[in-house]
N, C-alpha and C positions, 0 to 999 in steps of 0.2 A: 488276296489285299480285298476290306470291303467297298464294295460298291459306294458313292456318295450317289445318292440317292435327295428328291427333294424332302422326300418325309425327316431325312435323317439332317437336312442342315438346318430344316423348320424348328427337330428336335435342341440341337448345340444352339439354335438359336433362340431361342424361349432358354434356356440355362445359365446362354450371357442376358438376358436381359433380364433374368432370375438376379444375378451373383450382382450388376447392377445398378437392383431397386439395395439387397441387401447393401452398398458402397456408399447410394448416395442418402443410407435412414444413417451407417455410422461418420458422415462427413454432415450431415450436420447435428445428429449429438453433438460430437466435440466441436464444431459454429456453437452450440445452446454451452456451453462444457467455458467455450471461453471467452468467451460475453458471460460466463458468467463470474468467469475469474477475472474478467479486466473490472468489470461491474466491484466484485470482495479485494482489488488491487487497488480501484481510482478512492474506497471507503481510506480502506487503509489508509492512503498520502495524504485527504483529509487527518484521519487520524493523529498522523504526525505532522501535522499542520499545527494543528490546535496547538502537538505536544512543545512545539517548538514555543509557540507565543507562549503557551505558559510560562515555563522556563527561562522565554526574554520576559517575563516583567516580575518573576521573584530576582532575577539576577540586578533590575536596574531597584530593584526594593531593597534588593542586601546589601545593593554596595552607595544607598539612604542610608540605611543604618547604620552601613562600619565614619561613613561621613560624618551621624548626627557623634558616634562615640567619638572617633576619637578628636570632635569640637570639647565634648563634654572632656573627659580625661583631657584635648593641650589647660583648660579655664578650672582642673582644679588641680595641674600642676602649677599655673601659675597663683593659685590663692594657699599653696603649700607654699611658694613663697615669700605675699604679701608681705610687710610688714603688717602685725596686730596691731595698732592700736593702745 
């Protein structure tokens, strides 16, 4: 079995330190990616909210148009049944 010396332990600790540096770098990249994705999701949620508001606006306009058409059809139907002088 190999003898454990201070030099061997020092070399192992250096390699572990290098590996931890790589892990720290990978974690910081993942955090940056996560923050980017969160920002994009936030922007997407704003777009969805704007679309919902626009659709709601269109729905209310269509309801008003429907009401006007019904009133007009009702007036036209009344005019057909009124006696002509």
